C-alpha positions, 0 to 999 in steps of 0.5 A: 628525075630517074637520076634523083630517084636513083639517088634517093634509093642510094642515100636510103640505103646508105643510111640503112647501112650506116645504122646497122654498122653503128648499132654494133657499138654499145655499152652494156649497163645494169637493167638489160638496156644498153647504151647505144649510138643508134639514137645518135645516128638515126636523128642524124639520118632524119636530119640529112635525109629530110623526114620522108627519107630518113623515115624510110631508111630507118623503117627499112632498118626496123623491118630488116631486123624483124625478118632476122637479118642480123642488124640490131645490137649484137649482130642480132635479128628476129621477131623476138628481139622486137618482142623482147624487153628493149623492143619499144626502143626498137619500135620508136626509131622511125619515130625519132628519124621522123621528128628530127626531119620534120623540125629540121625542114620546119627550121629551114623555112622559118630561119628563111624569113629571118636575118643575121644571127636569128637565122641560124638560132631559129633553125638550130633550136627548131633542130634540137626541139625535133631531137628532143621530141624524138627522144621522148618517143624513144623513152616513152615508147621504150619505157612502157614497153619495158614495163608490159614486157617484165611487169616491173613497176613504172619507177623501176623501169625509169631507174633501168631505162631512162635515169642512168642514160640522161647525161649520154643522151644530153651529149648526143643530142648536142652532137646531133645538133652540130654534126647533123646539119654540117653533114647536110650542108657537105652533102648539099654542096656536093650535089647528093642532096637538094636541101641545105641547112639553114646554118 
C-alpha cells in the first residue's frame, strides 16, 4: 500500500512537472490568447493517470502558478495571471483533466463488456467524448472570463479565443486520443500504473 501511494505521488509530481515544461511551448496569436500545448498534455494526464490523479496533478500545477512559481506560459506565475484575460483558460485546466480521465475510465468499463472491433471503437469514442467535453470547459470558461475581463462582446471574444484555434484543437484531439491510451498502456506494461487502456 505504501509503495502504491509513493508511486501515485511520484506520477502526480512527474506530470505536474511535464505540464509546466510543455506549457513553455506556445505560438502567439492576435487577440492576446496564445496557442499552447497545455491543452494537449493536460487531457493526456487525465487519460494516463486517471481522473483522480490527473485532476490532482493539474490542480497542483495551477496552484503553483497562482502562488507565484513561474510554471505558466513564458515562465510566468502569480495571481495576476489567474485574474488576467487568459485566467479562465487556466482555471479550466483541472476540468479538462477530470473529463478526459472520467471518460477514459468509462470507456474501459464499457469496452470490457464487448468483443472485437466494437471493444476498441467504444473505448476510443468514450475517450474522444471526454476530450471534447474538456474542450467545452476550456473554451467556455476561458471565453466568458475573457469577456468579463476585456468587456468585449461575445462575438469578438469568440473571434479571438475560439475560432482561430479550432483547426489546431481538432489536430490535438486526434493526437490525444491516439497517444494518451498508448502511453497509458506502456506505463501499465511497465507496472507503473494499475489500469490498462482498452485499446
